[in-house]
N, C-alpha and C positions, 0 to 999 in steps of 0.2 A: 505079599510083600508090604502092602499098605498096613496090614495088622501088625507086622513086625516092626514097621517104622513107628507106629503109634506106641508100641510098647517100649521102644528105644527111647522116644521123647519122655515117656513117663519116668523111665529110670534116670535120664540125664537131667532134665530140667522140670521138676515138679511144680515150681512156682510159676513158670511160664505157662504150664498146662492148666493148673487149677486157679491161679491168681489169688484174690483176696478170699479167704475162707469165710464161711458163715455157718451158723447152726440153724437147722430147720428141724423142729421137733426133737427127736433124739438122735439125729444124724448130722455129722459133720459134712458139709457140702462145699463145692467149689463155687466160683463166682456166678455160675449159671444156675446153681441150685441142684446140681447132680451129686450123688453121694460120693464121698471120698474116704479112703482109709490111708492114713500115714503110718509108715513103719520105719523105725530107726533105732538109734542107740543113745544112751545118756553117757556123757563123760562123767568120771568119778568126781568127788568133791574137789573143787578148784584149789583149796588150800592143802590138800593131800597129794593130788596128782597134777600139779600145774603144768607139768612138761607136755601134757597132751592138749593143752589150750592154745592151739596155733593153727595157722592157715593150712599147713600141710596135712594135719590130721583130719581136718574138715574135708579137704580134697579127697584124701584117701577113703574116708567114710562114704562120700558120695560116689566116687568113680569106682572103687574096688568093691565096696560093701553094699552098694546100691541103696544107701539111706535116702529116704525123702524128708526125714526130720532128724535133727540132732538136738540133744538137751544139754544145756550147760548148767551144772549143779553149783550155784554159788553158796558155799557153805557158811552158815551162821553160827556154828559150834566148832569145837576142837581148836587146836591152836592156829594162829594166824588167820582167823576167820574174817568175814567181811566187817563185823562189828569192830574188831581190833585193828584191821588193815584194809580199809576200803580202797585205797589206791592200788594195792596189789591186786585185789579182786577185780578191779576194772581193767588192770593190765592183762588179766587172764581172759575176762569176758569179752572185751573189745575185738580181739582178733577173730574169735570164734563167730561172733555175730556178723562182723563185717565180711568174713569169708563165706558164711552161709548166704549172705545177701549176694555176694558176687557169684557164688556157685549156683544161685537159684534153687536152694532148698530151704525148707522151714526150720526155724530154730526156737527152741523153748528156753526162755529166761526163767530159771527156776530158783526161787527163794527157798534154798535148801535148809529147812528149819524144822525143829520138832517142838517149838513153843511160840505162842503168840507174841509178836512184836509189831503192834499195829502202827505206831508212829513211824518206826524205822522202815517198815515195809511200804508205807505211804510215800515216804520221801524217795526211797529207791525206785519204786515203780513210776512215781511221777517223773523222775529224771529219765528213766528208760522210755517212757511214753513220748516225752518231749523230744528225745534224741532219735528214736527209731519208729515212732508211731506211724510215720508216713509209708513205711515199707510193709507190703503185705506178707512178708516172710515171717513176721514176729508173732509168737504165741507166749502169753505171760502165764507163768505158774506161780500163784501168789503165795502158796504154803504147801511145802513138800509133803510132810506127813504128821499131822496132828496126832498126839498120843492121847493125853487126858482131857483135851478140850471138848466141851459139850457142843453139840450142833448149833444150839441158839446162840452161843457165843461165836462160833465160826461164821454164822450167817451175818452177824453184826460186823465182824472183821472184814468179810468179803464185801459187804455194802460199802464200807469206808474205803478200802483199798481199790476197789474197782471204780468207785466214784472219783478217786484221784486219777486213775488211768484215763477215764473217760473225758477228763478235762482237755486232754491232749490227743487222745486216740479214741475215736468214736466207735470203731468197729472190729479191731483185731480181737481174736478169740482169747478169752481168759479161762484158765483152768483153776478150780476151786477144790481144795482138799476136804475130806470128810473125816470124822472121828476114827479113832483106833487104827492108826496106821493106814488110812485110806481103805478101810475094809467095811465100815458101817454105812454102805451106800443106801440101805433100806431106810435110814434115818432121813436121808436127802429125799428119797422118794416120797415120804410121808409129809415132808414139809420143804419143798425146793424154794430157792430164791425167787422173788417176784419183782417185776418191773425192770429186769435187766435182759439185754440181748447178747447174743454170741458168748454165752457162758457154758462151759461144761464142767462135769465133775470127775475127779480122778479116783480110780481104783488102782491099787498096787497089789500084785501077787508074787509070791515065790513058790513055784509049782510043786516042790518037794514038801512043802508045808500046807499050802492052800489048794484045796481040791474042789470036789463037787459042791460043797456047801457054799463057798464064796462064788463059784461060777453060777450056781442057781440064784444066789442073791443078786449078782450082777445082772443076769439075764431078766430077772424079775423087775429090776429098776428100769431097764431099757424098755420092757413092755409097758411100763407105767409112764413112758415118755421122757425118761431122764437121760440126757445126752452124756455118755461116758467116754473118757479118754484114759487109757492105761499108760500113764506117763512114766512108770517105772515097773519092771518085772524081772523075774529071773526064773531059771529052771532049778535052782538050788533050794535049800532050806531057807527060812525067813532070816537066819543070821547072815546070809550071804555066802555060807560056807556049807561044808557037808555034802550030802548026796546031790547028785544031778539026776533029776527025774524027767528024762526025755519024753516019757509016755504022758505024763501030766502036762508038760509044756506043750506038747502037741494038741491035747485036748483044749487047752487055753487059747491057743492061736486059731484052731479051727472054730471055737465059739466066737472069737473076735471077727474073724473073716465072715461068718454067717450073719452076725449082728451088725456088721459095719462099724466096728470099734477099732480106732487107731491104737497102736501099741508101740511102746519103746522099751528096750532091754537095757539093763544095768549090768556092768558098766565098762568103759574104756579106761582101764587101770591095770596096774601090774602088781597088786597086793597078792600075797600068798594065800588065796582064798578061791573057792570054787567059782564065784560069780565074776571075778576079774577075768577079762578076756585075753590079756596079753602077758607074756613073760617079761621080766625086768630088763632083759637084752633088747627088746623091741625098740626101734628108734622112736623118738618123740613125734616125728613128723610122718612116718610111714614112708612108702608102702610097707605092709607087713606080710612077709611071706608065711606060708603055712607053719614053718617050724618055730615061729614066735607067737603064734595064736594058740591059746590054750583050748582044751576040749570044749568048754562052753562057748568060747568065741567062735569056733568052727561051727557049732550048732546054730548060733545066732546068724552068723554070715550065711549059712546055708539057707535059713529061713527068709532072710532078706532077699537072697538071690531067687528063691522060688517064688516069692509073692511080688516082689518089686521089679524084677528084671525079666518077667515073662511077657 
């Protein structure tokens, strides 16, 4: 009975259980230094699927899907993005962050970009840190997926943006992207950031495209002491569409669980592609019955139930 009660607390209020997160060596830990694995989902681009950026969706993902973390992808490209319409972006982000705080789950504020925008990112994350830095719920992801940027340039960017965050928030976890769509984690292992605490590095995988080679690269980095957080992943091809490879997805999740790596799945959206989890007739706020959850969404929900609700 006590064991069941402890698991129930884990599923219901992860922030109450873990408190302020910290990074010790290659491991994400709770306030007492015990290892933690966060598991959850990412909302789609805010400027493409804004209807899911609301309190009800967060409550559904916590209570029905057993998420311990939710990622808010604040798009910096495509139409109506943050650069073009920051007021609208904040109208999307604010209810998600505030609902996550109220629901006691962690929330990743994701600068969803594919190119360096140093000054813009510094201004944004400075504002986020001033507004939310006092809450242990917050995780900052300062660059979603670098494509052409070299690691030396990303290190400089990270130092500047993290420096701005630390003016107002001394210790919440910051996630740093690495070159080539967050796949060249070996470059990080060769030359990690220095002089910074509570920093982790992101790896993104799409299981039907990325298999043993990227898994081995990821495990090799962890063994070299690099703290990794998989802030975006899918069971599909790298395009987000095509084949759903459940076998490769299972291998990825097993590796994450074995190595203590947190993982987030993409995405809560209703696009006509394999990695979108919901049908267009799904309500914006949830709850979402099985008949509006697509095949991949059911796979993700099952994984979250297996690992977070046990």
